[in-house]
C-alpha positions as CSV (number, residue, x, y, z in Angstrom):
1,M,15.6,-41.6,-2.6
2,R,12.0,-43.3,-2.3
3,K,8.7,-42.1,-2.4
4,S,5.9,-42.8,-0.6
5,S,2.4,-41.5,0.4
6,R,0.3,-41.4,3.0
7,S,-3.7,-39.7,2.6
8,E,-5.3,-37.3,4.9
9,I,-9.0,-38.2,5.8
10,G,-11.5,-37.2,3.9
11,D,-11.1,-34.9,0.9
12,R,-8.0,-33.5,2.4
13,P,-4.8,-33.5,0.3
14,S,-2.5,-35.8,0.1
15,W,1.1,-36.1,1.9
16,F,4.2,-36.9,-0.3
17,L,7.2,-38.0,1.5
18,F,10.6,-38.4,0.1
19,E,13.1,-40.4,2.0
20,R,16.7,-41.5,1.9
21,S,19.3,-43.1,4.7
22,K,21.7,-41.5,6.3
23,S,25.1,-42.8,7.6
24,M,25.4,-42.2,11.1
25,S,28.9,-41.9,12.9
26,G,28.6,-44.7,15.6
27,S,25.2,-46.2,14.5
28,C,22.7,-46.2,11.6
29,L,19.8,-44.2,11.7
30,K,17.1,-44.1,9.1
31,F,16.3,-40.8,8.0
32,G,13.4,-39.6,5.8
33,I,13.2,-36.4,3.8
34,A,9.9,-34.9,4.4
35,T,9.3,-32.2,1.8
36,A,6.8,-30.1,3.8
37,L,4.3,-30.1,1.2
38,T,0.9,-30.8,0.3
39,I,-1.0,-31.0,-2.9
40,L,-4.8,-30.6,-4.4
41,S,-5.5,-33.9,-6.1
42,A,-4.6,-37.1,-7.2
43,S,-4.6,-36.1,-11.5
44,M,-1.5,-33.7,-10.2
45,A,0.3,-36.1,-9.1
46,S,-0.1,-38.4,-11.9
47,A,1.2,-35.7,-13.6
48,Q,4.5,-35.8,-11.8
49,E,6.2,-38.9,-13.7
50,A,5.7,-37.1,-17.5
51,V,8.8,-34.6,-17.6
52,N,11.8,-35.4,-18.7
53,A,14.7,-34.8,-16.4
54,D,15.9,-31.1,-16.7
55,E,19.8,-30.2,-17.7
56,M,19.6,-27.7,-14.7
57,A,19.2,-30.5,-12.0
58,A,21.3,-32.8,-13.6
59,L,24.2,-30.3,-13.4
60,C,23.1,-29.5,-9.7
61,H,23.0,-33.6,-8.9
62,G,26.0,-34.8,-10.5
63,G,29.7,-34.7,-11.5
64,G,30.8,-33.9,-8.0
65,L,28.8,-30.7,-8.5
66,S,26.3,-30.3,-5.8
67,T,25.6,-26.5,-5.8
68,C,25.1,-24.5,-8.5
69,V,23.6,-21.4,-10.2
70,S,20.3,-22.1,-11.4
71,A,19.5,-20.9,-14.9
72,T,16.0,-22.3,-15.4
73,I,14.1,-19.3,-13.0
74,P,12.3,-16.4,-14.2
75,A,14.4,-13.5,-15.5
76,A,14.5,-10.5,-13.2
77,G,13.3,-8.0,-16.0
78,T,10.0,-9.7,-16.3
79,Q,9.3,-9.9,-12.7
80,A,5.8,-8.8,-11.5
81,V,3.8,-8.3,-8.4
82,Q,2.0,-11.5,-7.7
83,G,-1.8,-12.1,-6.3
84,W,0.1,-14.2,-3.9
85,M,2.7,-12.3,-2.4
86,S,2.1,-9.2,0.6
87,P,1.8,-5.8,-0.8
88,D,4.8,-5.3,0.9
89,V,7.1,-6.9,-1.6
90,G,5.7,-4.3,-4.3
91,A,6.7,-1.3,-1.7
92,A,9.9,-3.0,-1.5
93,W,10.8,-3.4,-4.9
94,A,9.2,0.1,-5.7
95,A,12.3,1.4,-3.1
96,G,14.8,0.0,-5.0
97,Y,15.1,-3.1,-2.4
98,K,15.3,-6.5,-4.5
99,G,18.0,-9.1,-2.8
100,K,20.8,-7.6,-4.9
101,G,24.2,-8.9,-3.2
102,V,22.5,-11.6,-1.4
103,T,23.0,-15.0,-2.5
104,I,20.0,-17.6,-1.4
105,T,21.1,-21.2,-1.6
106,I,17.8,-23.7,-1.8
107,V,18.8,-27.0,-0.4
108,D,15.6,-29.3,-1.7
109,D,15.4,-32.1,-4.2
110,F,16.6,-31.2,-7.6
111,S,17.1,-34.5,-9.3
112,S,13.8,-37.2,-8.1
113,T,11.8,-38.0,-11.2
114,S,8.8,-36.7,-8.8
115,R,6.9,-33.2,-10.2
116,F,3.7,-32.0,-9.8
117,S,1.8,-28.9,-11.1
118,G,0.9,-25.3,-10.3
119,N,1.4,-21.8,-10.7
120,F,3.1,-18.9,-9.5
121,G,1.0,-16.6,-11.3
122,V,3.5,-16.9,-15.0
123,G,1.7,-20.0,-16.5
124,V,0.8,-23.7,-15.0
125,Q,4.4,-25.7,-14.8
126,T,5.2,-29.2,-13.8
127,Q,7.9,-29.5,-11.4
128,R,9.9,-31.0,-8.9
129,H,10.0,-29.9,-5.2
130,G,13.2,-27.9,-5.4
131,E,12.5,-26.0,-8.8
132,W,9.1,-24.8,-6.9
133,T,10.7,-23.6,-4.4
134,R,13.8,-21.9,-5.9
135,E,11.4,-20.7,-8.3
136,E,9.3,-19.3,-5.3
137,A,12.3,-17.6,-3.8
138,S,13.2,-15.9,-7.0
139,M,10.0,-14.1,-7.5
140,I,10.6,-12.4,-4.5
141,A,14.0,-11.0,-4.2
142,P,14.2,-11.3,-8.2
143,F,17.9,-10.1,-7.9
144,A,19.5,-12.3,-5.4
145,T,21.6,-15.0,-6.7
146,I,19.9,-18.0,-6.2
147,R,21.9,-21.5,-6.1
148,S,20.5,-24.8,-5.8
149,K,22.1,-27.6,-3.9
150,D,20.8,-31.3,-4.4
151,F,19.6,-32.8,-0.9
152,S,20.1,-36.3,-1.9
153,T,24.0,-35.6,-1.6
154,S,25.4,-35.4,1.6
155,S,28.8,-32.3,1.2
156,A,29.0,-29.7,2.9
157,V,26.7,-26.9,1.2
158,S,29.5,-23.4,0.4
159,L,28.6,-20.3,1.0
160,A,29.3,-17.2,-0.5
161,P,30.6,-13.9,-0.3
162,G,28.3,-11.5,1.1
163,L,24.8,-12.2,3.0
164,N,24.0,-15.8,2.3
165,V,20.5,-17.2,3.2
166,L,19.4,-21.2,3.2
167,N,16.5,-22.8,2.4
168,L,15.0,-26.0,4.1
169,S,11.6,-27.1,2.9
170,Y,12.5,-29.9,4.2
171,G,13.0,-32.4,7.8
172,M,15.0,-35.1,8.2
173,Y,12.9,-37.9,10.5
174,A,13.5,-40.5,12.4
175,K,12.0,-43.1,15.3
176,A,11.3,-40.5,18.1
177,G,13.4,-40.4,21.4
178,Y,16.8,-40.1,20.2
179,R,18.7,-37.6,21.9
180,L,20.9,-35.0,19.7
181,N,24.5,-36.0,20.8
182,Q,23.5,-39.7,19.6
183,I,23.4,-38.0,15.7
184,G,26.1,-38.5,13.5
185,W,25.1,-35.7,10.8
186,S,26.4,-35.8,7.2
187,P,28.1,-33.0,6.1
188,E,25.3,-31.1,4.2
189,E,23.1,-30.5,7.8
190,A,25.9,-30.6,9.7
191,S,27.0,-27.5,7.9
192,I,23.9,-25.7,8.1
193,I,23.1,-26.4,11.5
194,S,26.5,-24.9,12.6
195,Y,26.1,-21.8,9.8
196,A,22.7,-21.2,12.6
197,T,24.7,-22.0,15.5
198,K,27.1,-19.3,13.9
199,G,25.1,-16.8,12.6
200,T,26.9,-16.9,9.4
201,A,24.0,-17.7,7.4
202,V,20.5,-16.6,7.9
203,V,18.2,-20.3,8.0
204,S,14.9,-20.6,6.8
205,K,13.8,-23.8,7.7
206,A,9.6,-24.6,6.6
207,A,8.2,-26.0,10.2
208,G,6.2,-28.8,8.6
209,N,2.5,-30.1,7.9
210,D,1.8,-32.1,11.2
211,A,-0.3,-29.9,12.4
212,V,1.8,-30.6,15.8
213,A,4.5,-28.1,17.6
214,V,7.9,-27.8,16.5
215,G,9.9,-30.7,17.1
216,G,6.5,-32.7,18.0
217,V,6.2,-36.0,17.6
218,T,3.9,-37.7,14.9
219,G,3.6,-41.3,13.8
220,G,5.8,-41.9,16.5
221,Q,9.1,-39.9,14.3
222,Q,10.3,-36.2,15.1
223,D,12.0,-34.1,12.4
224,Y,16.0,-34.1,14.1
225,L,16.7,-31.2,11.6
226,D,14.0,-29.0,13.7
227,L,15.6,-30.2,17.1
228,A,19.3,-29.4,16.1
229,L,18.6,-26.0,14.7
230,V,16.4,-24.9,18.1
231,G,18.3,-21.8,19.8
232,K,20.5,-21.0,17.4
233,A,21.0,-17.7,16.6
234,S,20.0,-17.3,12.8
235,A,17.6,-19.9,12.1
236,I,13.5,-19.3,11.9
237,F,10.7,-22.1,11.7
238,V,8.2,-20.4,9.3
239,G,5.0,-21.6,9.2
240,A,1.6,-21.0,7.4
241,L,-1.3,-18.7,7.2
242,S,-4.2,-19.3,4.9
243,T,-3.8,-15.8,3.7
244,N,-2.1,-13.1,4.4
245,G,-3.3,-11.0,6.7
246,T,-4.3,-7.7,7.7
247,T,-6.0,-5.7,10.2
248,S,-9.4,-6.0,8.8
249,N,-9.0,-9.3,7.8
250,K,-7.1,-11.2,9.9
251,A,-5.3,-14.2,8.8
252,Q,-5.4,-17.5,10.8
253,L,-2.8,-20.5,10.8
254,A,-3.6,-23.2,8.2
255,W,-5.4,-26.4,9.2
256,Y,-2.0,-28.6,8.2
257,S,1.3,-26.2,9.7
258,N,3.2,-26.9,12.6
259,Y,3.4,-24.3,15.3
260,A,5.9,-23.2,17.5
261,G,4.6,-25.2,20.5
262,S,5.2,-24.4,24.6
263,N,9.2,-23.9,24.1
264,T,10.0,-20.8,24.4
265,L,13.1,-20.8,22.2
266,V,10.9,-21.7,19.6
267,Q,8.3,-19.3,19.6
268,S,10.8,-17.0,19.5
269,H,12.6,-18.2,16.1
270,F,9.2,-18.7,14.9
271,L,7.6,-16.2,12.0
272,V,4.3,-17.0,9.8
273,V,3.5,-16.3,6.2
274,G,0.3,-16.5,3.7
275,V,0.4,-19.9,1.6
276,T,-2.7,-18.6,-0.8
277,G,-2.9,-22.3,-2.4
278,D,-6.0,-21.2,-3.5
279,K,-4.2,-18.5,-5.8
280,T,-1.7,-21.1,-6.7
281,G,-2.3,-25.2,-5.9
282,L,0.2,-25.1,-3.6
283,Y,-0.1,-25.4,-0.1
284,G,2.5,-26.0,2.7
285,T,5.3,-24.9,5.1
286,S,7.2,-25.7,1.8
287,F,6.1,-22.9,0.1
288,A,6.1,-20.8,3.4
289,A,10.0,-20.8,3.9
290,P,11.1,-19.5,0.4
291,I,9.0,-16.0,1.2
292,I,10.7,-15.6,4.4
293,S,14.2,-16.5,2.1
294,G,12.6,-13.9,-0.2
295,Y,13.0,-11.3,2.4
296,A,15.8,-12.1,3.8
297,A,17.3,-11.7,1.1
298,I,15.6,-8.0,0.4
299,I,16.3,-6.4,3.7
300,G,20.3,-7.8,3.4
301,S,20.0,-5.5,0.0
302,K,19.3,-2.5,2.2
303,F,21.5,-3.1,5.0
304,T,24.9,-4.2,3.4
305,K,26.9,-4.8,6.2
306,A,24.5,-6.5,8.8
307,T,25.1,-10.0,9.4
308,A,22.9,-13.2,9.7
309,T,22.1,-12.7,12.9
310,Q,21.3,-9.1,12.7
311,I,18.7,-9.8,9.3
312,T,17.5,-13.0,11.4
313,N,16.9,-10.6,14.5
314,D,15.1,-7.7,12.4
315,L,12.6,-10.2,10.8
316,L,11.7,-11.4,14.2
317,N,10.9,-8.3,16.0
318,T,9.1,-6.6,13.4
319,A,6.8,-8.9,13.4
320,R,2.6,-8.4,13.4
321,T,0.7,-9.6,15.9
322,D,-2.8,-7.8,14.9
323,T,-3.0,-9.3,11.8
324,L,-3.5,-12.8,13.4
325,V,-6.7,-14.4,14.9
326,N,-6.4,-14.9,18.6
327,Y,-2.8,-14.4,18.5
328,S,-0.8,-16.8,20.8
329,A,2.8,-16.5,20.8
330,A,2.2,-21.3,21.3
331,V,0.6,-20.9,17.9
332,Y,2.3,-18.0,15.8
333,G,5.5,-17.2,17.3
334,K,6.7,-13.8,17.1
335,G,4.0,-13.5,14.9
336,E,3.2,-12.4,11.1
337,A,6.2,-11.5,8.8
338,S,6.1,-7.7,7.7
339,L,8.6,-6.9,5.2
340,S,7.6,-3.3,5.4
341,R,8.2,-3.4,9.0
342,A,12.1,-5.0,8.8
343,L,12.7,-2.5,5.8
344,A,11.9,0.9,7.8
345,P,14.4,1.0,10.6
346,V,17.9,3.2,9.1
347,A,20.1,0.6,10.7
348,I,19.8,-2.9,12.3
349,K,21.5,-4.6,15.3
């Protein structure tokens, strides 16, 4: 895995890209895994190399065991509603819905030496990208089972009994212009695409941080994992708002966030949520996707017989547009995810 960075203009944060090469059947394409993340300053980045590898990451990555259950996330009993969360989360918890019986698998970086600092309200920590996204999802849905899958492995993502949610805060980038049928996916991405197609897992995919439409070209490259998930039954693209929206204080898309664009298939499976980096020090659609993953788990803990596609449609069909500045489907897709509205029905279809 190779780390590279490119700086944005002026005083904007740096972007850190984590890349790997993937062998493709029939041909070889170099794919970059770009974690959908921004961080605030070089001083934060300099702290990345200072921490020793933790035992859980070694377990997730080594010995042929590519999926593991995290032992390092905060205990469910210590959870509290944090200022970066939507108030809907506290209301869901008070009603008894915390993700019990649902499995969230975080497909992300759990083995590199790259770390950065932030604070989800439980104190400043310095962690890998996957450890951050894992912690965020676990804080939203504290009773869900959380699994970690290192994205540097190529093995298929396994599903657990019951409802499964997959969190993808990364992309697969290559030179623009390939057709999807030219790509020989590894078992890892092939399994994810298959689950989204068949509706056997909710797939929450970070939209990306290039301020382009989902699937658009940036720097001569495209995210082919985005393109492969367009039109899939249980896939959700997740963009970032600069804050949680209300009817009296409407939110707008974060300056870095990718948007839905003109493709109606993307618009119909695109949601936005608040990523309040001013409170956490963590920016990027990487931190939007785990919120939707947590919401899906919470909804699944109420509608215990619902399929992944039904959970997906419930989130999409109950999104709000009245909390957004100048709502447009081309920008915001279905709108801002509303956990309270998604939980409101007696049953979902």
